MILUM-725965 format. One line per field, with one value per atom (N, C-alpha, C, O, CB): x, y, z; residue in three letters; atom name. Coordinates in steps of 0.02 Angstrom, whole numbers. Last residue first. Glycine has a CB too. Layout:
// MILUM-725965
xx: (X|...) .
yy: (Y|...) .
zz: (Z|...) .
vexgu: (Ala|...) .
zaro: (CA|...) .
//
This chain:
// MILUM-725965
xx: (-879|-865|-870|-859|-804|-879|-937|-938|-986|-958|-747|-790|-856|-889|-794|-689|-665|-716|-730|-598|-749|-756|-741|-781|-707|-694|-765|-783|-823|-801|-557|-581|-659|-686|-559|-567|-543|-569|-598|-465|-611|-654|-632|-675|-654|-498|-571|-612|-649|-607|-389|-390|-461|-483|-344|-436|-428|-425|-452|-359|-424|-490|-488|-533|-508|-285|-342|-405|-436|-360|-237|-223|-267|-282|-162|-282|-308|-297|-343|-280|-218|-294|-314|-359|-332|-84|-104|-174|-198|-76|-92|-75|-101|-135|10|-123|-172|-159|-205|-175|-7|-77|-129|-175|-105|90|93|24|7|137|30|33|42|11|90|50|-16|-15|-58|-40|189|155|88|66|153|217|239|204|192|307|167|127|153|115|139|255|179|142|90|148|372|359|279|253|392|351|376|359|333|452|339|282|299|253|267|456|398|342|303|378|546|544|489|473|606|504|485|496|456|532|553|478|458|409|455|687|653|580|550|679|700|703|666|628|664|742|734|732|760|789|708|703|691|635|656|694|762|768|824|794|552|590|663|690|599|442|503|549|572|541|319|325|390|390|318|331|286|293|273|218|510|449|401|424|467|562|564|502|448|576|622|572|588|625|494|697|700|647|632|766|666|657|661|628|593|695|722|724|772|787|634|693|727|775|668|537|582|651|708|546|461|491|543|595|441|418|461|496|550|423|340|391|441|501|362|233|284|349|404|246|128|200|256|313|209|14|39|112|146|-7|13|22|44|85|-35|-3|64|61|106|61|-121|-71|1|53|-79|-207|-202|-137|-104|-260|-182|-167|-161|-111|-219|-251|-173|-154|-109|-148|-377|-351|-272|-234|-384|-400|-413|-372|-337|-502|-396|-343|-341|-289|-349|-508|-443|-389|-341|-427|-598|-597|-531|-502|-650|-562|-556|-559|-522|-614|-588|-524|-514|-464|-512|-733|-689|-623|-595|-685|-766|-775|-735|-705|-850|-728|-696|-704|-659|-726|-801|-724|-697|-647|-695|-937|-913|-836|-808|-936|-944|-980|-955|-952|-1062|-795|-862|-882|-843|-843|-758|-744|-812|-867|-697|-731|-780|-776|-789|-845|-638|-647|-685|-672|-678|-537|-601|-599|-568|-681|-414|-444|-503|-512|-475|-265|-340|-370|-353|-374|-120|-155|-229|-251|-143|-37|-72|-97|-95|-24|-4|-50|-76|-129|-9|79|8|-37|-94|12|153|152|89|41|188|161|149|151|150|85|278|230|223|274|251|298|314|258|199|331|369|305|329|382|259|445|459|400|384|526|393|420|428|419|484|321|307|338|310|225|339|371|372|412|439|305|250|280|244|228|400|376|326|313|445|453|370|351|295|338|587|552|475|439|568|623|629|585|558|703|585|554|566|519|574|690|614|576|527|586|810|800|729|705|840|795|800|784|749|877|802|740|736|683|736|924|854|791|743|837|1007|1007|945|914|1062|977|974|967|923|1033|1014|942|936|890|923|1144|1107|1035|1000|1114|1203|1211|1162|1140|1282|1171|1136|1140|1090|1160|1150|1196|1159|1121|1220|1058|1112|1160|1212|1143|968|947|998|990|883|1009|1037|1016|1037|1017|920|992|1024|1067|1034|762|812|882|902|805|672|706|755|791|735|511|578|617|597|571|398|422|497|537|421|333|339|372|372|261|289|358|376|425|377|178|171|231|230|134|214|186|182|184|115|261|305|272|305|317|140|189|242|265|228|81|44|101|107|-20|159|152|125|148|111|123|199|201|237|237|-11|17|85|103|14|-4|-40|-16|0|-123|46|93|64|101|104|-47|8|51|87|46|-132|-155|-100|-102|-216|-58|-60|-79|-49|-106|-104|-32|-32|-3|10|-240|-210|-139|-120|-205|-262|-281|-250|-237|-353|-200|-173|-196|-153|-197|-294|-220|-185|-150|-180|-412|-407|-335|-317|-444|-375|-387|-387|-359|-455|-348|-294|-317|-274|-280|-480|-420|-357|-324|-400|-541|-566|-507|-487|-636|-488|-479|-492|-452|-528|-409|-459|-450|-402|-521|-247|-297|-348|-332|-260|-210|-210|-266|-321|-224|-224|-155|-155|-103|-87|-339|-335|-276|-274|-330|-378|-370|-353|-354|-313|-458|-433|-422|-447|-373|-588|-522|-498|-522|-490|-706|-691|-616|-585|-734|-742|-720|-702|-681|-771|-794|-736|-704|-643|-754|-901|-846|-782|-725|-865|-981|-964|-896|-850|-1022|-1002|-965|-945|-891|-1005|-977|-1021|-971|-910|-1073|-889|-894|-939|-941|-826|-870|-927|-936|-988|-923|-745|-813|-873|-928|-820|-615|-657|-725|-764|-620|-551|-545|-601|-629|-480|-591|-601|-607|-654|-539|-548|-617|-628|-677|-637|-402|-449|-520|-553|-442|-373|-363|-405|-438|-292|-409|-445|-437|-484|-419|-311|-382|-423|-465|-401|-195|-204|-285|-314|-159|-212|-213|-220|-251|-143|-208|-263|-270|-323|-255|-82|-139|-199|-235|-156|-21|-13|-64|-88|54|-41|-69|-68|-113|-28|16|-58|-80|-130|-71|155|125|46|14|146|162|168|141|109|227|152|106|107|54|116|267|206|149|103|189|360|365|292|260|428|331|325|326|289|377|365|298|282|228|284|513|473|396|369|476) .
yy: (-1558|-1618|-1675|-1731|-1617|-1445|-1475|-1542|-1579|-1439|-1428|-1453|-1474|-1512|-1414|-1409|-1466|-1484|-1543|-1455|-1283|-1329|-1406|-1453|-1310|-1211|-1219|-1277|-1319|-1158|-1211|-1248|-1254|-1300|-1205|-1144|-1211|-1245|-1299|-1211|-1022|-1053|-1133|-1177|-1016|-984|-985|-1027|-1067|-913|-984|-1033|-1043|-1099|-1010|-878|-944|-1003|-1058|-943|-771|-788|-860|-899|-740|-778|-787|-811|-859|-716|-749|-804|-827|-885|-797|-616|-669|-735|-776|-667|-554|-559|-614|-655|-482|-569|-600|-598|-649|-569|-485|-558|-596|-647|-567|-366|-396|-467|-507|-360|-350|-361|-384|-420|-290|-319|-372|-395|-454|-350|-200|-258|-324|-375|-249|-113|-126|-191|-234|-66|-114|-136|-156|-210|-79|-53|-120|-158|-219|-119|68|34|-41|-87|71|111|107|68|38|178|114|72|58|4|106|211|146|97|43|146|323|297|226|188|347|326|312|291|246|371|361|293|274|215|278|496|449|378|335|463|544|546|495|459|622|440|497|494|442|505|387|375|442|482|301|321|374|350|298|423|283|254|303|328|205|354|334|300|286|296|353|425|410|449|480|245|246|310|310|167|259|215|218|195|157|347|368|321|343|369|374|327|357|390|251|529|477|434|459|498|600|596|533|489|591|701|650|653|706|648|755|766|708|659|795|762|705|719|703|685|864|885|828|838|937|791|812|841|839|863|759|704|729|696|672|884|848|782|759|833|913|965|922|923|1030|814|815|863|847|842|788|785|786|765|724|805|858|849|895|873|665|723|793|831|730|597|577|647|687|496|631|651|638|669|591|591|655|672|721|676|449|482|554|581|468|439|429|462|504|349|468|518|507|554|513|348|415|470|512|434|259|256|312|329|200|286|298|298|337|241|227|298|321|370|313|97|123|205|240|92|76|67|105|139|-4|95|143|141|195|130|-15|55|105|150|78|-111|-113|-41|-15|-172|-79|-78|-76|-42|-139|-70|-33|-40|3|47|-132|-165|-138|-173|-148|-134|-89|-124|-144|-12|-287|-226|-192|-218|-240|-369|-360|-289|-239|-373|-344|-412|-414|-458|-457|-193|-225|-301|-313|-175|-143|-122|-175|-193|-45|-205|-197|-190|-223|-264|-118|-188|-168|-117|-237|-6|-27|-95|-128|-21|1|60|38|58|128|-112|-113|-55|-64|-97|-160|-135|-121|-118|-82|-329|-261|-223|-256|-251|-453|-434|-359|-325|-458|-549|-492|-475|-481|-432|-696|-663|-606|-615|-713|-721|-709|-667|-612|-677|-728|-785|-779|-829|-799|-640|-642|-708|-736|-641|-519|-583|-593|-564|-588|-382|-446|-514|-558|-455|-295|-317|-377|-411|-343|-253|-250|-272|-265|-168|-257|-307|-305|-349|-279|-176|-253|-295|-349|-273|-58|-78|-146|-176|-39|-60|-64|-78|-115|3|-56|-112|-119|-175|-102|64|4|-61|-108|-1|158|145|85|56|197|134|117|112|75|178|157|87|74|21|81|297|247|175|139|252|348|362|307|268|442|319|290|288|238|334|385|319|289|233|303|522|493|411|376|521|608|556|510|466|519|694|722|673|694|767|636|635|666|667|671|628|576|581|544|508|728|747|695|717|751|736|697|715|715|627|883|826|800|840|837|930|930|871|813|921|1025|955|964|1003|914|1142|1124|1053|1027|1120|1184|1195|1183|1207|1260|1131|1189|1219|1274|1174|1019|1079|1140|1195|1065|940|958|1025|1074|892|913|953|985|1041|903|848|901|946|1006|885|727|770|838|885|740|685|695|744|795|627|660|709|724|783|688|541|609|663|716|601|422|467|534|582|434|362|390|434|475|341|310|371|402|463|356|190|245|310|361|231|110|125|189|239|61|103|130|158|215|72|45|114|144|204|116|-82|-35|28|71|-54|-126|-114|-64|-16|-185|-139|-89|-77|-21|-115|-244|-183|-127|-73|-187|-351|-328|-258|-215|-380|-354|-342|-316|-266|-411|-411|-347|-317|-260|-352|-529|-480|-421|-376|-490|-578|-580|-535|-498|-569|-637|-585|-601|-628|-517|-777|-744|-693|-701|-800|-854|-812|-777|-749|-858|-923|-864|-822|-763|-893|-945|-971|-908|-850|-1028|-883|-948|-984|-1039|-946|-769|-787|-868|-908|-753|-661|-727|-742|-730|-775|-537|-541|-611|-617|-515|-568|-522|-525|-517|-454|-644|-688|-635|-657|-718|-549|-611|-644|-664|-659|-472|-442|-498|-492|-387|-570|-536|-507|-515|-591|-538|-569|-533|-471|-572|-468|-512|-542|-572|-564|-399|-357|-408|-385|-299|-458|-463|-431|-437|-427|-443|-506|-516|-570|-502|-318|-379|-439|-479|-389|-238|-238|-302|-337|-170|-269|-278|-281|-330|-212|-220|-288|-309|-361|-297|-90|-131|-201|-240|-122|-52|-34|-89|-126|51|-74|-108|-110|-161|-71|12|-60|-98|-151|-84|138|119|38|7|156|138|142|113|71|223|126|71|73|22|73|256|194|133|92|178|334|342|275|244|408|301|281|276|228|340|337|271|252|200|253|484|440|370|340|449|509|508|477|448|576|469|433|444|398|466|562|495|457|407|473|679|668|596|571|709|668|662|643|596|739) .
zz: (-8|-40|1|-22|-68|78|50|24|30|4|108|152|139|175|193|-10|25|75|87|57|-35|-79|-41|-45|-138|67|71|31|51|49|39|105|101|131|177|-88|-86|-21|-23|-91|-42|-84|-86|-87|-155|33|67|28|57|73|-58|-2|24|36|55|-140|-172|-114|-121|-218|-49|-77|-101|-85|-136|-23|36|7|30|75|-151|-119|-59|-49|-101|-165|-204|-174|-171|-268|-52|-48|-104|-91|-62|-97|-35|-33|-7|24|-218|-225|-158|-163|-236|-159|-202|-215|-222|-265|-83|-44|-94|-75|-6|-183|-135|-104|-103|-80|-238|-279|-237|-250|-329|-127|-154|-194|-183|-198|-129|-66|-87|-68|-10|-245|-233|-180|-182|-218|-210|-264|-262|-277|-341|-110|-97|-150|-135|-95|-174|-117|-103|-89|-55|-262|-287|-236|-251|-303|-185|-228|-255|-270|-291|-112|-77|-124|-107|-37|-226|-202|-153|-148|-172|-236|-294|-266|-284|-363|-110|-124|-182|-178|-146|-50|-84|-92|-81|-148|123|53|16|44|35|285|240|165|148|252|438|378|327|323|377|559|534|473|451|579|585|565|536|496|638|543|580|544|487|577|477|524|570|627|491|374|419|482|536|389|329|333|380|427|357|287|325|320|307|388|125|185|228|206|157|11|53|111|139|77|-167|-95|-49|-67|-85|-293|-259|-191|-155|-282|-372|-326|-284|-247|-275|-429|-470|-427|-449|-515|-308|-354|-394|-399|-401|-275|-235|-265|-245|-179|-381|-363|-326|-342|-317|-374|-431|-415|-436|-499|-291|-265|-314|-303|-227|-352|-319|-290|-269|-269|-415|-446|-411|-437|-476|-293|-334|-372|-360|-391|-250|-192|-243|-230|-108|-346|-334|-296|-310|-300|-327|-391|-381|-406|-443|-200|-204|-268|-265|-204|-237|-194|-195|-191|-121|-305|-341|-295|-323|-346|-205|-259|-298|-327|-303|-129|-99|-158|-156|-43|-219|-202|-175|-198|-152|-198|-263|-257|-291|-310|-63|-92|-156|-167|-102|-57|-22|-48|-59|50|-135|-165|-129|-158|-164|-45|-108|-146|-180|-150|72|70|3|-9|104|105|45|46|13|46|238|170|101|50|171|335|294|238|195|264|402|368|346|341|306|547|501|469|502|532|650|618|557|516|663|619|651|613|562|633|583|649|674|732|640|518|510|585|634|469|565|562|552|577|636|578|510|509|457|451|708|673|609|587|658|724|756|716|697|846|571|633|663|624|634|513|504|570|623|470|470|518|513|509|588|324|367|415|399|325|251|279|318|349|324|107|171|200|177|176|-25|5|83|118|-26|-110|-35|-1|46|-23|-219|-204|-134|-98|-230|-219|-232|-210|-186|-317|-92|-170|-165|-115|-221|20|13|-60|-83|27|8|67|57|80|151|-92|-97|-47|-57|-85|-24|-85|-102|-129|-136|75|95|35|45|127|-1|49|66|73|112|-63|-105|-58|-77|-139|50|2|-38|-48|-47|107|148|102|111|206|-1|35|66|61|89|-20|-69|-43|-64|-109|107|90|37|45|62|112|169|141|146|241|4|4|57|45|16|33|-15|-11|-20|-79|163|151|103|123|219|218|186|160|135|229|299|231|182|121|226|425|382|309|264|408|488|473|427|389|540|418|457|445|387|443|391|368|411|441|309|429|461|428|437|543|345|351|381|355|275|304|385|393|448|425|196|210|277|305|194|140|183|204|230|239|72|31|72|45|4|176|125|86|73|77|240|283|235|244|340|152|165|197|183|209|149|93|107|74|45|278|259|204|206|236|272|317|299|308|386|175|159|208|181|165|232|185|172|159|113|295|334|299|326|361|191|225|267|277|269|163|116|144|127|63|270|262|217|238|230|253|317|302|318|374|126|145|208|212|153|164|106|121|130|34|255|272|220|236|271|186|244|260|277|311|103|75|136|126|35|194|151|124|123|91|246|288|243|258|328|137|158|199|187|200|123|61|97|88|-7|284|232|179|185|256|336|327|266|213|316|443|370|371|399|307|552|545|480|461|548|538|594|583|601|669|371|436|482|461|436|269|260|325|337|223|318|312|310|350|367|251|270|261|209|230|196|264|282|340|309|74|82|147|152|71|96|68|70|68|-15|161|194|170|206|181|53|106|153|183|142|-98|-41|8|4|0|-254|-186|-138|-137|-156|-367|-362|-296|-283|-411|-351|-347|-351|-337|-413|-355|-290|-298|-250|-230|-486|-438|-386|-376|-397|-531|-576|-531|-534|-628|-427|-443|-486|-472|-480|-424|-359|-388|-372|-302|-555|-532|-471|-470|-517|-550|-599|-576|-578|-672|-454|-438|-485|-460|-457|-531|-469|-447|-428|-415|-636|-652|-581|-579|-694|-572|-612|-622|-617|-678|-528|-473|-511|-485|-442|-647|-600|-547|-522|-569|-696|-733|-690|-696|-797|-602|-618|-651|-633|-669|-634|-564|-569|-547|-505|-765|-750|-692|-687|-750|-743|-786|-780|-788|-851|-675|-636|-675|-646|-614|-769|-702|-672|-648|-651|-872|-889|-827|-829|-934|-801|-822|-838|-822|-878|-808|-739|-756|-727|-694) .
vexgu: (Ala|Ala|Ala|Ala|Ala|Glu|Glu|Glu|Glu|Glu|Tyr|Tyr|Tyr|Tyr|Tyr|Asn|Asn|Asn|Asn|Asn|Tyr|Tyr|Tyr|Tyr|Tyr|Gln|Gln|Gln|Gln|Gln|Asn|Asn|Asn|Asn|Asn|Glu|Glu|Glu|Glu|Glu|Phe|Phe|Phe|Phe|Phe|Val|Val|Val|Val|Val|Ala|Ala|Ala|Ala|Ala|Glu|Glu|Glu|Glu|Glu|Met|Met|Met|Met|Met|Ala|Ala|Ala|Ala|Ala|Glu|Glu|Glu|Glu|Glu|Ser|Ser|Ser|Ser|Ser|Ala|Ala|Ala|Ala|Ala|Gln|Gln|Gln|Gln|Gln|His|His|His|His|His|Phe|Phe|Phe|Phe|Phe|His|His|His|His|His|Arg|Arg|Arg|Arg|Arg|Arg|Arg|Arg|Arg|Arg|Glu|Glu|Glu|Glu|Glu|His|His|His|His|His|Ala|Ala|Ala|Ala|Ala|Leu|Leu|Leu|Leu|Leu|Ile|Ile|Ile|Ile|Ile|Ile|Ile|Ile|Ile|Ile|Asp|Asp|Asp|Asp|Asp|Phe|Phe|Phe|Phe|Phe|Ala|Ala|Ala|Ala|Ala|Lys|Lys|Lys|Lys|Lys|Asp|Asp|Asp|Asp|Asp|Val|Val|Val|Val|Val|Thr|Thr|Thr|Thr|Thr|Tyr|Tyr|Tyr|Tyr|Tyr|Leu|Leu|Leu|Leu|Leu|Ile|Ile|Ile|Ile|Ile|Asn|Asn|Asn|Asn|Asn|Arg|Arg|Arg|Arg|Arg|Asn|Asn|Asn|Asn|Asn|Ala|Ala|Ala|Ala|Ala|Pro|Pro|Pro|Pro|Pro|Ser|Ser|Ser|Ser|Ser|Ser|Ser|Ser|Ser|Ser|Ile|Ile|Ile|Ile|Ile|Val|Val|Val|Val|Val|Thr|Thr|Thr|Thr|Thr|Arg|Arg|Arg|Arg|Arg|Lys|Lys|Lys|Lys|Lys|Thr|Thr|Thr|Thr|Thr|Val|Val|Val|Val|Val|Phe|Phe|Phe|Phe|Phe|Pro|Pro|Pro|Pro|Pro|Thr|Thr|Thr|Thr|Thr|Ala|Ala|Ala|Ala|Ala|Arg|Arg|Arg|Arg|Arg|His|His|His|His|His|Ile|Ile|Ile|Ile|Ile|Leu|Leu|Leu|Leu|Leu|Gln|Gln|Gln|Gln|Gln|Lys|Lys|Lys|Lys|Lys|Leu|Leu|Leu|Leu|Leu|Gln|Gln|Gln|Gln|Gln|Glu|Glu|Glu|Glu|Glu|Gln|Gln|Gln|Gln|Gln|His|His|His|His|His|Asp|Asp|Asp|Asp|Asp|Val|Val|Val|Val|Val|Phe|Phe|Phe|Phe|Phe|Lys|Lys|Lys|Lys|Lys|Glu|Glu|Glu|Glu|Glu|Leu|Leu|Leu|Leu|Leu|Ile|Ile|Ile|Ile|Ile|Gln|Gln|Gln|Gln|Gln|Pro|Pro|Pro|Pro|Pro|Asp|Asp|Asp|Asp|Asp|Ala|Ala|Ala|Ala|Ala|Thr|Thr|Thr|Thr|Thr|Ala|Ala|Ala|Ala|Ala|Thr|Thr|Thr|Thr|Thr|Arg|Arg|Arg|Arg|Arg|Pro|Pro|Pro|Pro|Pro|Glu|Glu|Glu|Glu|Glu|Trp|Trp|Trp|Trp|Trp|Val|Val|Val|Val|Val|Pro|Pro|Pro|Pro|Pro|Leu|Leu|Leu|Leu|Leu|Thr|Thr|Thr|Thr|Thr|Lys|Lys|Lys|Lys|Lys|Met|Met|Met|Met|Met|Lys|Lys|Lys|Lys|Lys|Lys|Lys|Lys|Lys|Lys|Arg|Arg|Arg|Arg|Arg|Arg|Arg|Arg|Arg|Arg|Asp|Asp|Asp|Asp|Asp|Pro|Pro|Pro|Pro|Pro|Gly|Gly|Gly|Gly|Gly|Val|Val|Val|Val|Val|Ser|Ser|Ser|Ser|Ser|Lys|Lys|Lys|Lys|Lys|Leu|Leu|Leu|Leu|Leu|Leu|Leu|Leu|Leu|Leu|Thr|Thr|Thr|Thr|Thr|Asn|Asn|Asn|Asn|Asn|Gly|Gly|Gly|Gly|Gly|Met|Met|Met|Met|Met|Phe|Phe|Phe|Phe|Phe|Asn|Asn|Asn|Asn|Asn|Val|Val|Val|Val|Val|Tyr|Tyr|Tyr|Tyr|Tyr|Leu|Leu|Leu|Leu|Leu|Pro|Pro|Pro|Pro|Pro|Ile|Ile|Ile|Ile|Ile|Lys|Lys|Lys|Lys|Lys|Ala|Ala|Ala|Ala|Ala|Leu|Leu|Leu|Leu|Leu|Pro|Pro|Pro|Pro|Pro|His|His|His|His|His|Thr|Thr|Thr|Thr|Thr|Lys|Lys|Lys|Lys|Lys|Tyr|Tyr|Tyr|Tyr|Tyr|Lys|Lys|Lys|Lys|Lys|Gly|Gly|Gly|Gly|Gly|Ala|Ala|Ala|Ala|Ala|His|His|His|His|His|Leu|Leu|Leu|Leu|Leu|Gln|Gln|Gln|Gln|Gln|Glu|Glu|Glu|Glu|Glu|Met|Met|Met|Met|Met|Val|Val|Val|Val|Val|Pro|Pro|Pro|Pro|Pro|Phe|Phe|Phe|Phe|Phe|Tyr|Tyr|Tyr|Tyr|Tyr|Thr|Thr|Thr|Thr|Thr|Gln|Gln|Gln|Gln|Gln|Asn|Asn|Asn|Asn|Asn|Val|Val|Val|Val|Val|Ser|Ser|Ser|Ser|Ser|Ile|Ile|Ile|Ile|Ile|Ile|Ile|Ile|Ile|Ile|His|His|His|His|His|Glu|Glu|Glu|Glu|Glu|Leu|Leu|Leu|Leu|Leu|Asn|Asn|Asn|Asn|Asn|Glu|Glu|Glu|Glu|Glu|Ala|Ala|Ala|Ala|Ala|Val|Val|Val|Val|Val|Ser|Ser|Ser|Ser|Ser|Trp|Trp|Trp|Trp|Trp|Thr|Thr|Thr|Thr|Thr|Gly|Gly|Gly|Gly|Gly|Ala|Ala|Ala|Ala|Ala|Asn|Asn|Asn|Asn|Asn|Pro|Pro|Pro|Pro|Pro|Lys|Lys|Lys|Lys|Lys|Arg|Arg|Arg|Arg|Arg|Asn|Asn|Asn|Asn|Asn|Leu|Leu|Leu|Leu|Leu|Glu|Glu|Glu|Glu|Glu|Gln|Gln|Gln|Gln|Gln|Ile|Ile|Ile|Ile|Ile|Thr|Thr|Thr|Thr|Thr|Leu|Leu|Leu|Leu|Leu|Asp|Asp|Asp|Asp|Asp|Ser|Ser|Ser|Ser|Ser|Phe|Phe|Phe|Phe|Phe|Gln|Gln|Gln|Gln|Gln|Arg|Arg|Arg|Arg|Arg|Lys|Lys|Lys|Lys|Lys|Phe|Phe|Phe|Phe|Phe|Asp|Asp|Asp|Asp|Asp|Ala|Ala|Ala|Ala|Ala|Ser|Ser|Ser|Ser|Ser|Ile|Ile|Ile|Ile|Ile|Asp|Asp|Asp|Asp|Asp|Asp|Asp|Asp|Asp|Asp|Val|Val|Val|Val|Val|Glu|Glu|Glu|Glu|Glu|Gln|Gln|Gln|Gln|Gln|His|His|His|His|His|Trp|Trp|Trp|Trp|Trp|Ala|Ala|Ala|Ala|Ala|Thr|Thr|Thr|Thr|Thr|Ile|Ile|Ile|Ile|Ile|Lys|Lys|Lys|Lys|Lys|Ala|Ala|Ala|Ala|Ala|Ile|Ile|Ile|Ile|Ile|Met|Met|Met|Met|Met) .
zaro: (N|CA|C|O|CB|N|CA|C|O|CB|N|CA|C|O|CB|N|CA|C|O|CB|N|CA|C|O|CB|N|CA|C|O|CB|N|CA|C|O|CB|N|CA|C|O|CB|N|CA|C|O|CB|N|CA|C|O|CB|N|CA|C|O|CB|N|CA|C|O|CB|N|CA|C|O|CB|N|CA|C|O|CB|N|CA|C|O|CB|N|CA|C|O|CB|N|CA|C|O|CB|N|CA|C|O|CB|N|CA|C|O|CB|N|CA|C|O|CB|N|CA|C|O|CB|N|CA|C|O|CB|N|CA|C|O|CB|N|CA|C|O|CB|N|CA|C|O|CB|N|CA|C|O|CB|N|CA|C|O|CB|N|CA|C|O|CB|N|CA|C|O|CB|N|CA|C|O|CB|N|CA|C|O|CB|N|CA|C|O|CB|N|CA|C|O|CB|N|CA|C|O|CB|N|CA|C|O|CB|N|CA|C|O|CB|N|CA|C|O|CB|N|CA|C|O|CB|N|CA|C|O|CB|N|CA|C|O|CB|N|CA|C|O|CB|N|CA|C|O|CB|N|CA|C|O|CB|N|CA|C|O|CB|N|CA|C|O|CB|N|CA|C|O|CB|N|CA|C|O|CB|N|CA|C|O|CB|N|CA|C|O|CB|N|CA|C|O|CB|N|CA|C|O|CB|N|CA|C|O|CB|N|CA|C|O|CB|N|CA|C|O|CB|N|CA|C|O|CB|N|CA|C|O|CB|N|CA|C|O|CB|N|CA|C|O|CB|N|CA|C|O|CB|N|CA|C|O|CB|N|CA|C|O|CB|N|CA|C|O|CB|N|CA|C|O|CB|N|CA|C|O|CB|N|CA|C|O|CB|N|CA|C|O|CB|N|CA|C|O|CB|N|CA|C|O|CB|N|CA|C|O|CB|N|CA|C|O|CB|N|CA|C|O|CB|N|CA|C|O|CB|N|CA|C|O|CB|N|CA|C|O|CB|N|CA|C|O|CB|N|CA|C|O|CB|N|CA|C|O|CB|N|CA|C|O|CB|N|CA|C|O|CB|N|CA|C|O|CB|N|CA|C|O|CB|N|CA|C|O|CB|N|CA|C|O|CB|N|CA|C|O|CB|N|CA|C|O|CB|N|CA|C|O|CB|N|CA|C|O|CB|N|CA|C|O|CB|N|CA|C|O|CB|N|CA|C|O|CB|N|CA|C|O|CB|N|CA|C|O|CB|N|CA|C|O|CB|N|CA|C|O|CB|N|CA|C|O|CB|N|CA|C|O|CB|N|CA|C|O|CB|N|CA|C|O|CB|N|CA|C|O|CB|N|CA|C|O|CB|N|CA|C|O|CB|N|CA|C|O|CB|N|CA|C|O|CB|N|CA|C|O|CB|N|CA|C|O|CB|N|CA|C|O|CB|N|CA|C|O|CB|N|CA|C|O|CB|N|CA|C|O|CB|N|CA|C|O|CB|N|CA|C|O|CB|N|CA|C|O|CB|N|CA|C|O|CB|N|CA|C|O|CB|N|CA|C|O|CB|N|CA|C|O|CB|N|CA|C|O|CB|N|CA|C|O|CB|N|CA|C|O|CB|N|CA|C|O|CB|N|CA|C|O|CB|N|CA|C|O|CB|N|CA|C|O|CB|N|CA|C|O|CB|N|CA|C|O|CB|N|CA|C|O|CB|N|CA|C|O|CB|N|CA|C|O|CB|N|CA|C|O|CB|N|CA|C|O|CB|N|CA|C|O|CB|N|CA|C|O|CB|N|CA|C|O|CB|N|CA|C|O|CB|N|CA|C|O|CB|N|CA|C|O|CB|N|CA|C|O|CB|N|CA|C|O|CB|N|CA|C|O|CB|N|CA|C|O|CB|N|CA|C|O|CB|N|CA|C|O|CB|N|CA|C|O|CB|N|CA|C|O|CB|N|CA|C|O|CB|N|CA|C|O|CB|N|CA|C|O|CB|N|CA|C|O|CB|N|CA|C|O|CB|N|CA|C|O|CB|N|CA|C|O|CB|N|CA|C|O|CB|N|CA|C|O|CB|N|CA|C|O|CB|N|CA|C|O|CB|N|CA|C|O|CB|N|CA|C|O|CB|N|CA|C|O|CB|N|CA|C|O|CB|N|CA|C|O|CB|N|CA|C|O|CB|N|CA|C|O|CB|N|CA|C|O|CB|N|CA|C|O|CB|N|CA|C|O|CB|N|CA|C|O|CB|N|CA|C|O|CB|N|CA|C|O|CB|N|CA|C|O|CB|N|CA|C|O|CB|N|CA|C|O|CB|N|CA|C|O|CB|N|CA|C|O|CB|N|CA|C|O|CB|N|CA|C|O|CB|N|CA|C|O|CB|N|CA|C|O|CB|N|CA|C|O|CB|N|CA|C|O|CB|N|CA|C|O|CB|N|CA|C|O|CB|N|CA|C|O|CB|N|CA|C|O|CB|N|CA|C|O|CB|N|CA|C|O|CB|N|CA|C|O|CB|N|CA|C|O|CB|N|CA|C|O|CB|N|CA|C|O|CB|N|CA|C|O|CB) .
//
């Protein structure tokens, strides 16, 4: 179990380092620039990751307080495994199929906080603490509902796999957005 927690912590650190390496030299205007109206900016991708991840914090707090109400379907391992694996596959870095996010997780503003990258890195440290504190629930293979839909169930360990795959997906999306912005800018100037 410790190896799994350590691997998640390392992945959080790797994702944070990738975002910092890729985007730390950009101005706030560049972080907010979109290649087109239907694509999120780098800043919007960061804001989205933070928004999604933060919806898991109350779930974990309820688990720690012993106040979490488990869905009746949690007793059906086949259902839980199917839902978790399906969701994990859908949020992976392979983005051939575009997904629409829920309104609660959409970026809230057209222009992000000028400190969005630093805010993201701080959030990643909070995520590592959340992972560490969730060790007993990972060990017990505790089942939770998705913060987005009570009928989508998976284990706490699958939740962290989903969170990190989702972060990696948005790193790739943000990188592609940045490349498109600079390509459009270069083509415009040429």
